[in-house]
N, C-alpha and C positions, 0 to 999 in steps of 0.2 A: 383342432382349430385350424382352419384354412385361411391364411392371410393373403391369398391372392384375390384381388378385386374382381368382382363380376363385371360383365360388360356394362351393365347399368351403373355400377359404382364408378367405373372409369369415366363414363360420360358425366356423372355427377361431379366428380373431381375436376374434370376439365372445365365444366360450365361455371362452377363456383370460383375456380381459380381465375378465369377470365373476368368474371364479375368483380371480384375483389381487387384485382390489379387495375381495373378501370375506375371503379367507384370509390376506392379507399386509398387515394394517393397520400404520400408521406406528409404533404403540406396540410392536408385535412387533419391528420393525426396530430401534428404539431399545434394546429389551431385549437383543437378540442382539448388540449392539455394546458392552455393558457389560463391564468387565474380568473379571468372574467368570463370564461366559457362555462356552459352547463355540463360539458363533457358529452353532449349528445347532438347529433345532426338530424333534424326532422326530415330533411330531404333524403339523406341516406337511409333513414328508417323506412320511409315509404318505398324506396327502391328495394330494400331487403324484403319487405312484405310482398311487393309486386313480383319479385323474383322467386317467391316461395321459400326463402331461406329461413323464415321464422316458423314455418309450418312443417318442416321436414319430418319430424317424429311425432307430430300430433295426429291422432287417429282421424280417418276420413270422415267419420260421422260428426266430428267437431270441426269440419272444414279444413282439416290438415291433409298432408300428403300421404300419411300412413306409412312412412318409412321406418326403418329400424334405428336403434340407438347407434349402431355402427355407421349408418348413413350420416347421421348427425355428426358423428365423430370425424368423418371426412371433411365436413364443413368447418368444424372447429380447427382441424389441422391447417386448413388453408387460411382461416381467419387469423391464426397465430403468426403467419408470415407477414401480414399487413398491419397487425396491431389494431384489429377491429375494436371500436369503442365498447365499453363494458356493459352498456344497457342491454346489449344482445344476450350476454351471459346471465345477467341477473334476472331478466325476464323469463328466459328458458328455465332457470332454476325454479322460479315460481310456478311455471307450467308443470314441472315434474311433480311438485307437491299437490297442485290442484288435481292432476290426474290420479294421484295416489289416494287422496282422501276426500275429494270434493263429491258433493251430491251430483246426480245426473244433470239437474238444472244448473248447478254452478259450473260444471264442466262445459256444458253447451254454451253458456254465456261467456265465461272467461277464456277458455281455450280457443273459441272461435274469434274472440276479440284480439287475442294474441296472434293468431294466424293471420288476421287481416291487418295487423299493425296498429290497432286502435288504442292499445294500452301498453304502458311500460309498468313492470312490476318488479318486486324483489321480496326476499324473506328476511325479516328481522328476528334472528334467533340468538346470536352471541351477546354476552353481557360483559361489562368491565370486570366482574369478579369470576366469570365462568365463560371461557371462550368455547370449549367443546363439551364440558361436563353438564349434561342436562339436569343432573341431580341437584346442581347448585344454582339453577336459575331462580331469580328472585322476583321477576316480573309477575304480578298477580292480577287476575281479573276477578274482582269481588262481585258476586251475583246478588242482586236484590230484586226479588220477584222475577220479572221477565227481562231484566236489564243487567248488563255487565258494566263494571267501572274499572277500567284498565289503568294500572299504575306500575311504573318501573322504568328502567333504562336499558336500551339496547345499543351496542357499539359495532363499529366496522360494517355498517349497512351500506351496500352498494346502491347508489342512485336513489336513495330515499327521497331526495328533493324532487324527483320526477315521478316516483311510483304512485300509482293509484289503480288498484289497491296496494297498500303496504301490508304484507302478510306477517302478523306479529304472533310469536309463540309465547304463551303465558300459561300459568297454572291457576286453577280456581282457588279461591281462598280456602285455607285449611287443608289443601291437598299436599301431602308431603312425599308422595312417591313419584318416580319418574314416569309412571303410566298416566299421569294426570295432565299432560300438556294439551292445550287447546290452541288451534290456529284461528286468529281473528283477521277479518278483512277490514283494514282501517284506512280511511281517507286522511292523508297527512294534513289536510286543511282543517280537520276537526279541532274544536276547542280543546286545549290541554295537550296538544302535540307540539313539541319544540325540537327543531332540527338544527344541529350544529355540525358544520363540516369538519372532518379530520384533515390534517395536513399529511398527505401520504407520499411515500417515496416514489410510487408508480404514477403519481399525478392523476389517478382515477378518483372518482367522486365517492368517497365513503363518509358516513356520518355517524354521529352520536345522537340518538333520538331519545328524548325523555317524554314519558306519558304520565300525565297527572289527572287522575280521575276522568279519563276519556270515556264518555258514555257510548255504549254499543248495544245494538239490539240482537235478538236471536238470529235474524237473517244475516248478521255479519259474522257468524261463526262458520268457518270453512269445514264442511263435513260434520262429524259428530263431536260434541264436547268431550274433552279429556281422552280423545282417541287419535291424537296427531303425532305421537312420538315415532311410531313405526314408519309412518309415511315420511316424516322429516328425515329420518335416517336413510331411507331408500332414495329420497330426492338428493340428499347430499352425496351419497355414494355415486349416483349417476353423474352429478356435476363434477365431482372430484376426478372421476375417470375421464370425462370429456375434457377437463382442464389439462390433463396430461397430454391429450392430443393437441390442444392449443399450444402447449409448451414445446412439443415436438416440432410443430410448424415454425415457431420462433427460432428454435435451434437450427433447423434446416436453412432458414433465411440467413442467419448469422454465419453459419459455416460456408454457405455458398458465397456470400459477400466477401468473406475473408479469403477464400481461395482465389476469387477474382482479384482482390487487392494485391495479394502477394505475388500473383502472376504478372501484374503490371508494374508494381513498384520495383525500381532497380537500385542496386548498390554495386559499385565496382563494375558497372557495365552489364550486369546480369540481373534477372528477376530474383528477388529475395526468396521466392518460392523454390528456387533451385538449391538453397542451402539445406544441408541435412538436418540441422537443428529445427528449422522451420517445418520441414516435412514431418519430423517426428511429432511436433505439436499438432499439425493438421491431422495426423493419424489418431492422436488422442481425441481430438474434437469429433472425428468421425465415429470413434468407439462410443463416446458418450451419447452422441446423437442416435446411432443405430440401436444401442442398448435401450435407450429410452423409448424409441419407436416400438420395438418388440414388446416391451412391458406394457406400454399404453394400448397397443392393439389387442393384446391378450386380455387386459382388464375390460375394455369396452366390448370386445367380442363376447366374453363370458356373460356380461350383463345383458347384451342384446339377445343372447340365446337362453336367458333365464337360468343360467348356472350360478352357483355360489362364486363370489368374487371378492370377498373381504380381503383375503391375502393378496390377490392380484392387484387390487386397487391400491393397497398400501405400498406394495413393492413399486408399482408404477409411479406413485406420487413421490415416494422417498427418493427414488433414483432420478426422476426428472427434475426434482427440486435442486439436487446437487449438480446435475449435469448442465442444466440451463445456466445456472450461475457460473459454473466453471468455464463453460464455453464462451460466455460473454466476457469474462475477465481475461481469458487467454486471447480472445479476439482483440481486445483493447491493446494488449501488449504487442501482438503481431502487427497491428496497424501503426504502431509507433506513436509519434506526435499527433497524427490525424485521428487516432483512436480516442484521444481525449479532447478533440475539438467538437463543439456542439454542431458544427456545420456538417459533420459526417453522418449524423443520424444514428450511429451505432448505440449511443447512450439511451435511445428510446427503447431498444430491445433489452438493454441492461436493466432499465427501470422496470420493465414488465417482468423480466426474469425474477427480480427481487420481490415484486408484488405477488406473483403466482407462487413463489416459494413459501410465502407466509400464509396464503389463503387455503382454506379447506384442510388445515393441518400441516404443520411443518414437517421437515424430514424426521426430526426426533420423535414427533407425535406418531408418525406412521411406523417408524422403527420399533417403537414400543408396542404397537398393535401387532406387528409381525412377530415380535418376541412372544407375545401372549398366545398367538396362534401356534407357534412352534412348541410351546410348553403345554398346550391343551391336548385333549384326547383326539381332536381333529387331526393333529399332525401325525398321529399314529395309525390313522386309517389307511388302507391300501390305496395307492394312487391309480387312477385310470390312465391308460396309455393315451398320449396326446401326439397327434401327427401335425407337424408344422410345415407348411410350404410358404416360401417368402419370396416376393419379387420386389425389386427396387423400382 
């Protein structure tokens, strides 16, 4: 794994950084987190589309840029620095599933529309009784002749109030195995769909969505019936790895802001950054940041190259979840009273750190997955030599 950016990736990083710094000011982030906001800026969405940031990893034949998952990871890292609204992430998550299991006709339609910024989408897969265990999903699509009738409840759905289509994971009636999941393309305006917004720590828009005998046709099945599980797992794995890149971007911003703050704030006539205790804390923050970066880059790089990455993704998510939270907590302490004043903006990154810690599996969830890998036969296989070159 070579972690040195190519010339093209360096240009991509520079371009997206300039775009986000200009188009996603902190005032906009604050505005989109107010209770009366939808959490989405249509003006920003159009600029994201016009800049090509929605189409980075979409294949060229579907009007995308045809970049790699690692190219998209570079965008995610820069987005984490500015706290980009979450409609970007939920829509790209949906695009991963569409690309994995959709028919050619569906890919041409929906991936092109995502690339052009014409739709916002998301996946409804978690349930109140089963966040990650697909075996326990209770949402059912009862088939009668050529129609489906969807009933059940999905929770923690990002941007369900804006998504069209809302991609809903359900199993056909009487199907008891986890191979039976089907993905349905649902319009939230359909009769029988009820959306209730969750109150979240991160101030992002997540919802509890209840489906009551929602009538759907055969053309509203994404891909083939009862064949969505593998694609869902692949899409979530990509989104999890990319989220660790987003988290790394947030960590870098917080550490940078904290270094600047302790370099300017003075006590006893000298900057507090000259105190040894403060320097030790900064060194700890850098360790958490750089360790998370290495793990995230490895996870996304493996996926981009088509290599096995279950272990790498879980390591990256577990470590980033703890690191991002730890960095923001320590930053609040180093900022002193200003760290707890809402005028400082630091709390916005603290909120995002908590939100990302809980999404796509908590630290404990991923540590459990790592333990399973370590005790399986996979852990006993000989490891291939990995060469790492790293540039800051």
